[in-house]
N, C-alpha and C positions, 0 to 999 in steps of 0.2 A: 099436489094433485094435478095431473096432465090436463091441459085444455082439451076442448072438443077437437080442434084441428090436430093436436098432437096424437090424440087417440085414433082419429081417422088415418093419419100417416102411418101409425103403427099398424094398423089393420091392413092397410094397402100393402106395406112391406111384407107382412106376414103372407097375405094372399099370393103376392108375387113369388116369395120364396117357395111356398108350397107348389105353385105352378112350375117353378123351375125343377124342383125335385121330381115331380110327376112326369115331366117331359124329358128328363135327362136320359142320354143313352148310357151313361155310367153313373147308376144311382149311388153308389158308395162314394165316389169322387165328389159328387154334388153334395151329399149329406156332409161329407168332411168339410168342404168349402163353407157351407152354411154354418156349421159349428164354428169354424175359424172366424168368420165375420162377426157372428154373435158373441163370441168370446172377446174379440177386440172391442166391440161396443160396450160390453159389460165392464171390462178392465179400464176403459176410458173414463168410466164413472167411479173407479176405485173399487169395483166388486171383484173380489178374487174368486175365480172359477174352479180352482183346483179341487176344493172339497165337493163341488157339484158333479165332478166327473165320474162316470161309472168305470170301474176298473176290472 
């Protein structure tokens, strides 16, 4: 179970990511970047993302 500080940090990251997407001049490029970063974070914890991808 994450600590309160970890949950707050995760929500700040999510808020920041959404703001970046909203203000991006190239929406698709920003979304691709966000997916890439999130995928790297998940894989660093051993979570395979291949089955989660929409094809």
